[in-house]
N, CA and C of each residue as an Amber inpcrd file, in Angstrom:
protein
   231
 -41.6870000 -16.4840000 -29.3790000 -41.1080000 -15.6260000 -28.1520000
 -40.3560000 -14.7990000 -29.1980000 -39.6390000 -15.0260000 -30.1160000
 -38.5550000 -14.0650000 -31.1120000 -39.4530000 -12.9090000 -31.3320000
 -40.9230000 -13.0700000 -31.5040000 -41.3370000 -11.8410000 -32.0960000
 -41.5600000 -10.4020000 -30.9020000 -41.1230000 -11.0890000 -29.4570000
 -41.0610000  -9.9130000 -28.5370000 -39.9120000  -9.0090000 -28.7040000
 -39.0740000  -9.5710000 -29.5260000 -37.6880000  -8.6090000 -29.7390000
 -37.3160000  -7.9050000 -31.2050000 -37.1070000  -6.8000000 -31.0400000
 -36.7290000  -6.2560000 -32.3520000 -35.9320000  -7.0710000 -33.3810000
 -36.2040000  -7.0790000 -34.6580000 -35.4290000  -7.6870000 -35.6460000
 -33.9970000  -7.3630000 -35.9410000 -34.0790000  -6.2740000 -35.5960000
 -32.8990000  -5.4730000 -35.7500000 -31.6970000  -5.7410000 -34.7090000
 -32.0210000  -6.2230000 -33.4580000 -31.1480000  -6.6640000 -32.3640000
 -30.3240000  -7.9360000 -32.6290000 -29.3710000  -8.0550000 -33.4950000
 -28.7630000  -9.3490000 -33.7090000 -27.8420000  -9.7080000 -32.2680000
 -27.8160000 -10.9630000 -32.2600000 -27.0110000 -11.5230000 -31.2340000
 -25.9780000 -12.8470000 -31.7900000 -24.9370000 -12.2670000 -31.2750000
 -23.7500000 -13.1720000 -31.7690000 -23.7640000 -14.4750000 -31.2780000
 -22.5570000 -15.2980000 -31.6140000 -22.4750000 -16.5080000 -30.8260000
 -22.1230000 -16.4050000 -29.3370000 -21.2980000 -15.1760000 -29.0910000
 -20.5970000 -14.9310000 -28.0150000 -21.8360000 -14.4750000 -27.0160000
 -22.6860000 -13.7940000 -27.6240000 -23.9360000 -13.2310000 -26.8520000
 -24.8350000 -14.1610000 -26.4320000 -25.1470000 -15.2770000 -27.5340000
 -26.1630000 -16.3020000 -27.0560000 -25.4180000 -17.2690000 -26.0200000
 -24.2390000 -17.3840000 -26.1990000 -23.5750000 -18.2690000 -25.0200000
 -23.6740000 -17.8680000 -23.8330000 -23.3050000 -16.2580000 -23.6450000
 -23.2940000 -15.8410000 -22.4580000 -25.1340000 -15.8290000 -22.0550000
 -26.1400000 -15.7240000 -22.6550000 -27.3570000 -15.6460000 -22.5450000
 -27.8470000 -17.2010000 -22.0210000 -27.3240000 -18.0540000 -22.6920000
 -27.3920000 -19.3910000 -22.4860000 -26.9840000 -19.9670000 -21.2610000
 -25.5940000 -19.5630000 -20.5260000 -25.0850000 -19.4490000 -19.2050000
 -25.9180000 -19.3610000 -18.3810000 -26.5050000 -17.8190000 -18.3230000
 -27.4200000 -17.2860000 -17.4360000 -28.3720000 -17.8450000 -17.3230000
 -29.1000000 -18.2310000 -18.4650000 -30.4310000 -19.0040000 -18.2040000
 -30.2720000 -20.4100000 -17.8790000 -29.1450000 -21.1410000 -18.0910000
 -28.9750000 -22.3170000 -17.2730000 -28.7680000 -22.5480000 -15.7780000
 -27.9670000 -21.3060000 -15.4480000 -27.5010000 -21.2130000 -14.1810000
 -28.9020000 -20.8810000 -13.1440000 -29.8290000 -20.1150000 -13.6560000
 -30.8380000 -19.5900000 -12.8900000 -31.9720000 -20.8740000 -13.1620000
 -32.0090000 -21.6380000 -14.2270000 -32.6390000 -22.8120000 -14.0450000
 -32.3080000 -23.8230000 -13.0130000 -31.0330000 -24.0830000 -12.9790000
 -30.5930000 -24.9950000 -12.0750000 -30.7040000 -24.2900000 -10.6500000
 -30.5580000 -23.2350000 -10.4150000 -30.8850000 -22.5840000  -8.9710000
 -32.1400000 -22.5390000  -8.4580000 -33.3050000 -22.5290000  -9.6010000
 -34.5520000 -22.1880000  -9.1560000 -35.1640000 -23.7820000  -9.4840000
 -34.6980000 -24.7040000  -9.9390000 -34.9990000 -26.0790000 -10.0220000
 -36.3500000 -25.9860000 -11.2540000 -35.8900000 -24.9280000 -12.2210000
 -36.8720000 -25.3170000 -13.2340000 -36.6010000 -26.0610000 -14.3730000
 -37.4500000 -26.6600000 -14.7590000 -37.6630000 -27.5270000 -15.9640000
 -37.3510000 -26.7100000 -17.3160000 -36.4330000 -26.9450000 -17.9410000
 -36.1090000 -26.1000000 -18.9960000 -37.0580000 -25.9210000 -20.4130000
 -37.8470000 -26.4540000 -20.1850000 -39.0060000 -26.7410000 -21.0340000
 -40.5380000 -26.2370000 -20.5010000 -40.3640000 -25.5900000 -19.2500000
 -41.7740000 -24.9310000 -18.6170000 -41.9340000 -23.6920000 -19.0100000
 -43.0980000 -23.1370000 -18.6540000 -43.4940000 -22.0680000 -18.8950000
 -42.7660000 -21.0610000 -17.9570000 -42.3420000 -21.2140000 -16.7570000
 -41.5480000 -20.3870000 -16.1450000 -40.0150000 -20.2560000 -16.8550000
 -39.5600000 -21.4360000 -17.3240000 -38.4690000 -21.2580000 -18.0030000
 -38.5450000 -20.2390000 -19.4180000 -39.6100000 -20.3270000 -20.0680000
 -39.9110000 -19.5720000 -21.0450000 -39.7820000 -18.0430000 -20.7610000
 -40.5270000 -17.8380000 -19.8930000 -40.3640000 -16.7150000 -19.0430000
 -39.2410000 -15.9290000 -18.5810000 -38.2670000 -16.8330000 -18.0350000
 -37.0800000 -16.4890000 -17.8120000 -36.3680000 -16.3010000 -18.9400000
 -36.3010000 -17.1570000 -20.0560000 -35.4580000 -16.8930000 -21.3930000
 -35.5900000 -15.3950000 -21.9250000 -36.9750000 -15.4770000 -21.7360000
 -37.4700000 -13.8270000 -22.5050000 -36.5880000 -12.7040000 -21.5690000
 -37.1820000 -13.2590000 -20.1300000 -36.0410000 -12.0040000 -19.4470000
 -34.8280000 -11.8440000 -19.4270000 -34.0070000 -12.9720000 -19.6320000
 -32.4800000 -12.8470000 -19.8080000 -32.2850000 -12.2680000 -21.1500000
 -32.9010000 -12.3880000 -22.0860000 -32.6900000 -11.5640000 -23.2710000
 -33.1710000 -10.0820000 -23.4220000 -34.1420000  -9.9990000 -22.6130000
 -34.4330000  -8.4860000 -22.4440000 -33.7180000  -7.7860000 -21.8080000
 -33.2020000  -8.3310000 -20.4950000 -31.9790000  -7.8250000 -19.6010000
 -30.8320000  -7.6220000 -20.4090000 -30.4520000  -8.4030000 -21.3250000
 -29.3070000  -8.5790000 -21.9160000 -29.2210000  -7.3550000 -22.8430000
 -30.4720000  -6.9850000 -23.6970000 -30.4640000  -5.9030000 -24.4690000
 -30.4900000  -4.4450000 -23.9280000 -30.8040000  -4.5550000 -22.7850000
 -31.2890000  -3.1900000 -21.8530000 -30.0460000  -3.0740000 -21.1450000
 -28.9940000  -4.0390000 -21.1440000 -28.0510000  -3.8000000 -20.0830000
 -26.7750000  -2.8460000 -20.9740000 -26.2750000  -1.7970000 -20.2940000
 -25.0500000  -1.0220000 -20.7250000 -23.9750000  -1.9400000 -20.5660000
 -23.7390000  -2.9660000 -19.3210000 -22.6080000  -3.9540000 -19.4350000
 -23.1490000  -5.2370000 -19.3500000 -22.8600000  -5.9070000 -20.6270000
 -23.3160000  -7.0040000 -20.8910000 -22.2320000  -8.0770000 -20.4400000
 -21.9770000  -8.2120000 -18.7750000 -21.3750000  -9.0380000 -18.5950000
 -22.3080000 -10.1240000 -17.6090000 -21.4480000 -11.3710000 -17.6930000
 -22.3220000 -12.5380000 -17.0530000 -22.7210000 -12.1840000 -15.6290000
 -21.7410000 -11.5260000 -15.0350000 -22.0160000 -11.2650000 -13.6230000
 -23.2910000 -10.2500000 -13.4830000 -23.3160000  -9.2750000 -14.2330000
 -24.3540000  -8.1510000 -14.3650000 -25.6510000  -8.6630000 -14.7950000
 -25.2630000  -9.7330000 -15.6790000 -26.8720000 -10.1150000 -16.2000000
 -27.3460000 -11.2650000 -15.3080000 -26.4470000 -11.8560000 -14.3860000
 -27.0370000 -13.0700000 -13.3720000 -27.5250000 -11.9670000 -12.1930000
 -26.8010000 -10.9730000 -11.9470000 -27.4410000  -9.9430000 -10.9200000
 -28.8930000  -9.4910000 -11.2130000 -29.0430000  -9.2170000 -12.4690000
 -30.3150000  -8.5510000 -12.7520000 -31.4450000  -9.2730000 -12.7890000
 -31.1490000 -10.6080000 -13.1250000 -31.9250000 -11.8610000 -13.1250000
 -32.3440000 -12.2670000 -11.9230000 -31.0610000 -12.3660000 -11.1810000
 -31.3130000 -12.9340000  -9.6810000 -32.2110000 -12.0220000  -8.9000000
 -32.3490000 -10.5590000  -9.2450000 -33.0240000  -9.6720000  -8.4710000
 -34.5150000  -9.7360000  -8.5760000 -34.8430000 -10.6510000  -9.6900000
 -36.2310000 -11.1250000 -10.1610000 -36.4370000 -12.6300000 -10.0200000
 -35.9040000 -13.1320000  -9.1710000 -35.9830000 -14.3440000  -8.6930000
 -37.4420000 -15.0320000  -8.6760000 -37.9700000 -14.3100000  -8.1570000
 -39.4130000 -14.5400000  -7.5050000 -40.4620000 -14.8900000  -8.6780000
 -39.9250000 -14.0700000  -9.8680000 -40.5350000 -14.1130000 -11.1650000
 -40.6210000 -15.4490000 -11.7600000 -39.4540000 -15.9630000 -11.3610000
 -39.3430000 -17.2440000 -12.1180000 -39.3120000 -18.6750000 -11.2030000
 -39.5380000 -18.7070000 -10.1160000 -39.4820000 -19.6980000  -8.8460000
 -40.5950000 -20.6550000  -9.4790000 -40.6870000 -22.0890000  -9.6130000
 -41.4260000 -22.9940000  -9.7130000 -43.0680000 -22.5640000  -9.1260000
 -43.6300000 -22.5890000  -9.8140000 -45.4280000 -22.3080000  -9.6200000
 -46.0870000 -23.8410000  -9.0960000 -46.5530000 -23.2780000  -7.8920000
 -47.1830000 -24.5370000  -7.5260000 -48.3930000 -25.2170000  -8.3570000
 -48.8650000 -26.5170000  -8.4920000 -49.9400000 -26.7300000  -9.1890000
 -49.5710000 -27.2740000 -10.3900000
């Protein structure tokens, strides 16, 4: 998964903690197993949204990810 992101975009401990909180909240809200394919897609989306966001607040990141909620809902089957 790390190969999807440029190596020159460093995430500090605070950045990682923010992304983790957003990931955890979305997983809980969508009933995703943390080790599922959907959760992996979610993790990539959280990191991408974080890197692309000019306002890197938890609320903004949550809103960005929640607007794509259908992308991360548990798949049937």
